[in-house]
C-alpha positions in Angstrom: 63.5 178.2 78.0 59.8 176.6 78.4 57.6 177.3 75.5 55.3 179.5 77.7 54.8 183.2 77.8 57.7 183.1 79.6 68.1 191.2 114.3 69.8 193.3 115.3 69.3 193.4 119.0 68.7 196.8 120.6 69.7 197.0 124.3 67.0 198.7 126.3 67.7 201.6 128.8 65.2 202.5 131.7 64.9 206.0 133.1 64.7 205.9 136.9 62.3 208.4 138.6 63.5 209.2 142.0 61.2 210.8 144.6 61.4 211.5 148.3 59.1 213.3 150.8 59.7 214.4 154.3 57.8 216.1 156.9 57.9 217.5 160.3 57.0 220.5 162.4 55.3 222.5 159.9 54.7 219.8 157.5 57.0 221.0 154.9 57.7 218.8 151.8 60.3 218.5 149.3 61.2 216.5 146.0 64.3 215.3 144.3 64.6 215.9 140.5 64.7 212.5 138.6 68.2 211.8 137.4 68.8 212.2 133.5 69.6 208.7 132.2 73.0 208.3 130.7 72.5 207.3 127.0 73.5 203.7 126.2 74.7 203.0 122.7 73.5 199.5 121.5 76.4 197.1 121.0 76.0 195.2 117.8 76.4 191.5 118.0 79.9 190.3 117.5 80.7 188.5 114.3 82.6 185.4 115.2 84.1 185.1 111.8 87.6 186.2 110.4 86.1 189.4 108.8 88.2 190.7 105.9 87.9 193.3 103.2 84.9 192.7 101.2 85.0 190.8 97.9 83.4 192.4 94.8 81.5 191.0 92.1 80.4 192.3 88.6 77.1 191.0 87.7 75.4 190.5 84.2 72.0 189.2 83.2 72.0 186.4 80.5 69.2 184.0 80.6 69.9 180.2 80.0 73.6 180.7 80.4 75.6 178.1 78.3 79.6 178.2 79.0 82.5 177.7 77.0 86.1 178.6 77.8 88.4 180.1 75.1 92.0 180.8 76.2 91.8 182.2 79.8 88.3 183.6 79.2 84.9 181.9 80.1 81.9 183.0 77.8 78.3 182.4 78.3 75.7 182.5 75.5 72.1 182.8 76.4 68.6 183.6 75.2 67.8 186.5 73.1 71.2 186.5 71.8 72.8 187.6 74.9 76.5 187.0 75.8 79.0 187.7 78.5 82.5 187.0 79.5 84.8 186.6 82.4 88.3 185.6 83.6 87.5 184.9 87.2 84.0 183.4 87.4 83.2 186.5 89.6 83.2 189.5 87.3 81.1 189.4 84.2 81.3 191.9 81.1 78.2 191.9 78.8 79.1 191.5 75.3 75.8 191.5 73.4 71.9 191.3 73.8 68.8 191.4 71.6 67.7 189.7 68.5 68.0 192.6 66.1 70.4 194.0 63.6 72.6 195.8 66.3 74.0 192.5 67.7 77.5 192.0 66.6 77.6 188.3 67.2 75.9 187.8 63.8 77.6 190.8 62.2 74.7 193.2 62.7 72.5 191.1 60.2 70.9 188.4 62.3 67.5 188.8 60.6 69.1 188.1 57.2 71.3 185.2 58.3 68.4 183.4 60.3 65.5 184.6 57.9 64.4 181.0 57.1 64.5 180.0 60.9 62.3 183.1 61.8 60.1 182.4 58.9 59.2 178.9 60.3 58.7 179.8 63.9 56.8 183.1 62.8 58.8 185.0 65.6 62.1 187.0 65.3 63.6 185.6 68.7 66.2 183.1 69.7 66.3 181.0 72.8 69.0 179.1 74.6 72.0 178.3 72.3 75.3 176.6 72.9 78.6 177.3 71.3 81.3 174.6 70.9 84.6 174.6 69.4 85.1 171.7 66.9 88.1 170.0 65.4 88.4 172.4 62.7 89.1 175.2 65.2 86.0 176.9 64.5 83.2 177.9 66.9 79.8 176.4 66.0 76.6 178.1 67.5 73.7 175.8 67.9 70.8 178.2 68.1 67.1 177.7 68.3 64.0 179.8 67.8 60.5 178.8 69.1 57.1 180.2 68.4 56.4 180.5 72.2 53.0 179.2 72.9 53.6 176.0 70.8 56.5 173.8 70.0 56.8 175.4 66.4 60.5 175.5 66.6 63.7 175.3 64.5 67.3 174.3 65.6 70.3 175.2 63.5 73.9 175.8 63.5 76.0 178.9 62.6 79.7 179.1 62.4 82.4 181.8 63.3 86.3 181.7 63.3 86.2 184.0 66.3 84.2 183.1 69.4 82.7 186.8 69.7 81.7 186.2 66.0 80.2 187.3 63.4 78.5 183.9 62.9 77.3 183.1 59.6 74.5 180.6 59.3 75.3 177.1 58.1 71.7 175.4 58.1 68.7 174.4 60.0 69.2 171.0 61.5 65.7 170.1 63.0 62.2 171.4 63.0 59.3 170.7 65.3 55.5 171.6 65.7 54.7 170.9 62.2 51.3 169.6 61.2 52.0 166.4 59.4 55.2 164.6 58.8 57.9 165.3 61.3 61.7 165.0 61.1 61.5 161.3 62.0 59.2 160.5 59.2 55.9 160.1 61.3 53.2 162.5 62.1 54.2 165.0 64.5 53.1 164.4 68.1 53.8 167.1 70.7 53.4 164.5 73.6 56.1 162.3 72.4 58.2 164.3 69.8 60.7 167.0 71.2 60.4 170.7 71.0 63.6 171.2 69.1 65.2 174.0 71.5 67.8 174.1 74.2 70.8 172.3 72.4 74.0 171.4 74.0 76.9 169.8 72.2 79.7 167.8 73.8 82.2 165.3 73.3 82.4 161.9 75.2 85.3 160.2 76.7 86.1 158.6 73.4 85.9 161.6 71.2 82.3 161.1 69.9 80.3 164.3 69.3 76.8 164.5 70.6 73.9 167.0 71.0 71.3 166.8 73.7 68.2 169.1 73.3 64.5 169.2 74.0 62.0 170.9 76.2 58.5 170.1 77.5 56.6 168.4 74.7 58.0 164.9 74.2 61.0 165.5 76.4 64.9 165.3 76.1 66.4 163.6 73.4 70.2 163.1 72.1 71.7 162.9 68.7 75.3 161.8 67.6 76.9 164.4 65.4 79.5 164.3 62.6 82.8 165.3 64.0 83.8 167.0 60.7 80.6 168.8 59.8 79.0 169.3 63.2 75.8 168.2 61.7 73.5 165.1 62.9 74.7 161.8 61.4 71.9 160.8 59.0 69.2 158.3 59.8 68.6 159.4 63.6 65.4 161.1 63.1 65.0 163.0 66.4 67.5 160.8 68.1 67.2 158.8 71.3 64.7 159.8 74.0 66.3 160.3 77.5 63.8 161.9 79.7 60.4 163.3 80.1 57.3 163.4 77.8 53.6 164.2 77.7 54.4 167.9 78.3 56.4 167.3 81.4 57.9 170.5 82.6 61.6 169.4 82.2 63.9 171.4 79.9 67.5 172.9 79.6 69.4 169.7 79.4 73.2 169.7 80.0 75.6 166.8 80.1 79.0 166.9 81.9 81.4 164.0 82.0 83.5 163.3 85.1 87.0 161.8 84.4 87.1 160.9 88.1 83.7 159.1 88.5 83.5 157.9 85.0 79.8 159.2 84.9 77.9 161.4 82.5 75.7 163.7 84.5 72.5 165.0 82.9 71.2 168.3 84.3 67.9 169.4 83.7 65.5 172.2 85.0 62.0 171.4 86.2 59.2 173.5 86.6 58.7 177.1 85.3 61.2 179.7 84.8 59.5 182.8 85.9 59.7 184.0 89.7 56.4 182.2 90.4 57.5 179.0 88.3 59.3 177.0 90.8 62.3 176.3 88.6 64.8 173.8 90.2 67.9 171.9 88.9 67.8 168.1 89.0 70.4 165.6 88.1 70.7 162.1 86.7 73.7 160.0 85.6 75.0 157.2 83.3 78.0 155.4 82.3 77.2 156.0 78.6 76.7 159.5 76.8 73.2 158.5 75.4 71.9 156.8 78.6 70.2 155.3 80.3 70.2 158.2 82.7 69.2 157.1 86.3 68.7 158.8 89.6 69.6 157.6 93.2 66.9 154.9 93.1 68.1 153.5 89.8 65.1 154.7 88.1 65.5 155.2 84.3 64.7 158.7 83.4 63.1 157.7 80.1 60.3 156.4 81.9 59.5 159.7 83.6 56.4 161.3 81.9 53.6 163.7 83.1 50.5 161.6 84.0 48.7 164.6 82.3 50.0 167.7 80.5 52.0 169.9 82.9 51.2 167.8 86.1 54.0 168.4 88.5 53.0 165.9 91.2 53.5 163.0 88.7 57.0 163.8 88.1 58.5 165.7 91.1 59.7 162.5 93.0 62.2 161.8 90.2 65.8 162.7 89.7 68.0 164.2 92.2 67.0 167.9 93.2 70.1 169.7 93.7 68.8 173.3 93.9 65.5 175.2 94.2 64.1 178.4 95.5 65.4 179.1 99.0 66.5 181.9 101.4 68.9 181.9 104.5 67.8 183.8 107.4 70.4 186.2 108.5 72.1 185.6 111.9 72.2 188.5 114.2 75.6 189.6 113.2 75.1 189.4 109.5 74.2 192.2 107.3 72.8 192.9 103.9 69.8 191.3 102.2 69.3 187.5 103.2 70.9 185.4 100.6 68.8 183.1 98.5 67.7 182.3 94.9 64.1 182.3 93.2 63.6 179.9 90.3 67.4 179.2 89.7 68.0 177.1 86.7 68.8 176.5 83.1 72.4 175.7 84.0 75.7 174.7 82.0 78.5 173.1 83.9 82.3 173.0 83.4 85.0 170.7 84.6 88.6 172.3 85.0 91.0 169.4 84.2 94.0 171.5 85.5 92.4 172.0 88.9 89.8 169.1 89.3 87.1 171.8 90.0 83.5 171.4 88.8 81.4 174.6 88.3 77.7 175.2 87.8 76.8 178.4 85.8 73.1 179.3 85.8 70.6 182.3 86.0 68.5 183.0 88.8 66.0 185.5 90.1 65.9 186.6 93.7 63.6 187.2 96.7 61.4 190.2 96.3 62.9 191.5 93.1 60.4 190.2 90.5 61.7 188.8 87.2 65.2 190.5 87.2 67.9 187.8 86.8 71.5 187.4 86.9 74.3 184.8 86.2 75.5 182.9 89.3 78.5 180.5 89.4 78.7 177.9 92.3 81.6 175.2 92.8 80.4 171.4 92.7 81.9 168.5 94.4 81.8 164.7 94.1 80.3 163.2 97.3 81.2 159.6 98.6 78.4 158.1 96.2 79.6 159.9 93.0 77.0 162.5 92.9 77.7 166.1 92.1 76.6 168.3 95.0 76.3 172.2 94.7 78.2 174.3 97.3 75.6 176.5 98.9 77.4 180.0 98.1 78.4 181.8 95.0 82.0 181.0 93.8 84.9 183.1 95.1 88.4 181.3 95.2 89.6 180.5 98.6 93.0 182.1 97.6 91.3 185.4 98.2 91.0 184.8 101.9 92.8 186.9 104.3 94.4 185.6 106.6 95.0 182.5 104.4 92.7 179.5 104.9 93.3 175.8 104.1 90.9 173.8 101.9 90.7 171.0 104.4 88.2 171.1 106.9 88.7 169.1 109.9 86.0 167.4 112.2 86.7 169.9 114.8 86.2 172.8 112.3 83.0 171.2 110.9 81.5 171.0 114.5 79.3 174.1 115.2 76.2 176.0 114.5 74.8 176.3 111.0 71.8 177.6 109.0 70.5 174.9 107.0 68.1 174.6 103.9 66.4 171.5 102.8 65.5 171.8 99.3 63.1 168.9 99.3 61.7 167.1 96.3 58.7 169.3 95.4 58.2 171.7 92.3 57.1 174.8 94.3 57.2 178.7 93.9 57.6 178.8 97.8 61.0 179.3 98.8 62.7 176.8 101.4 63.6 178.7 104.5 66.5 178.0 106.6 66.6 176.5 110.2 69.4 176.7 112.9 71.1 173.3 113.5 74.2 172.3 115.4 76.6 169.7 114.5 77.8 168.9 118.2 81.3 167.4 119.0 79.8 164.1 120.2 78.5 163.4 116.8 74.7 164.4 117.2 72.8 166.8 115.3 70.4 169.2 117.2 68.4 172.3 116.7 65.9 172.4 113.7 67.1 169.1 112.3 68.0 166.2 114.7 70.1 163.1 113.9 73.8 162.2 113.8 76.7 163.2 111.7 80.2 161.8 111.0 83.4 163.4 109.4 84.7 160.8 106.9 88.0 162.5 105.9 88.8 164.3 102.6 86.1 166.9 103.5 83.5 164.4 103.3 80.7 164.1 105.9 77.5 162.2 106.4 74.2 163.4 108.2 71.5 160.9 109.3 68.3 162.3 110.1 64.9 160.9 110.3 66.1 157.6 108.8 67.6 159.2 105.8 71.3 159.3 105.0 72.8 162.4 103.4 76.3 162.1 101.8 78.0 165.5 101.7 81.1 167.7 101.1 82.6 170.4 103.3 84.2 173.5 101.8 85.2 177.0 102.8 83.2 179.8 101.0 82.7 183.4 100.8 79.7 184.6 102.8 79.0 188.1 101.8 76.6 188.8 104.7 79.5 188.1 107.2 82.1 189.5 105.0 84.3 186.2 105.6 85.1 182.9 104.3 83.0 180.1 106.5 82.6 176.5 106.5 79.6 175.2 104.5 78.5 171.9 103.2 76.1 170.3 100.7 74.7 166.9 101.1 72.5 164.7 98.9 70.4 161.5 99.8 69.9 158.7 97.6 66.2 159.8 97.2 67.1 163.0 95.7 67.0 165.5 98.6 69.6 168.3 99.1 70.8 170.0 102.3 72.7 173.3 102.2 74.3 174.5 105.2 76.4 177.7 106.1 78.4 177.7 109.3 77.8 180.8 111.5 81.4 181.1 112.2 84.6 180.3 110.6 
């Protein structure tokens, strides 16, 4: 959370008017009454997909959702002490909302438990938290509160024996925005010190415990935590700087380790979270949990700072932009509101060791609906260059396809007509619109994008256009507007530009 006050076609018919005149002798004339046209019922365009009974989703609103799985249930905890849960990543049940004493997460006494926190920030509100289960079997909620118009913030931890609470405060860990000496022993400087919000706690491949955090101000930082207490190991101050600074609009850090690629992936959201803020999700990676994190060009993200406070052009050509505001134009046979997102971001991520699947969980606004927001879940895949790419449509398991479909997408099945969005690299409130492209069987690409494409096996494909190479992954996804599972792909260039494409037939 930034510290800011936050065709169908109609077949036409023509009436035929028939007239005749005749004469002779006495010059008599006559007319023929026009024939009444036969009504023609327009024939709707044929849906070329294997249409099936529509899938249903249960939506919930949790801003800045941070995910944790407990047993067979996924939970998300978010800003303003909101929480929801699901067992299928499709249907969410709201558990809590509101920083008041009606919220059961803190036993209906959050103002008492976090009195010191609210006294420091001067507001009774909480922003993006993270819940982690530590080695003692208890659940640790790393919470944060921020004044809002400044980095006057406090970050602490509360503990519960049940994931749904009640949580009891343990202590404040970090403070920011102070006048005078900061938590690292130097005078607090908002251009280089962090705003202590948006924490995420994770274990690395060796079992060490870390917390990544920060927003705008001096950027994103990381601290090592004690495995037993869940508190920062002494002597680190604010920790190590990973990304951003000088009030660069970068926040919502989340780190996910891939046992396949051996990389740690650092997700962050750039821009503003409001509908007109241009929020977008970006990615960098490292072989070490505490960095350095680099993008496709190899640039160390720790060097990325705004040239002047809140300047977007000076930072927007960095990191890998996975997703931003966009909208797919409906094909003639598709129904419903055209799919798209406005200011998607502040994500968490999850790797399922049993299935090998990667998921991204985020909040998003939608075209023409203002500030209303909901949770969305998409599957992610590793491309040939070891970068995670986001599948274009919200997650629904392929096991729900009827008739059954295979996960594998052959070259013949990949060829066809798609609607494609290029997410670009800019930070903008203007949504990217889709264009129609064709992956031809001869390996060329035509339409709104031209170039070549190749199928590389194992659902991998490469698209080359305008001298840029995009490495992507094919999948089969549920398209609500065609009521069918269809082929899609997501591809990413080394320069950090993502392409999302949805096939217009299965």
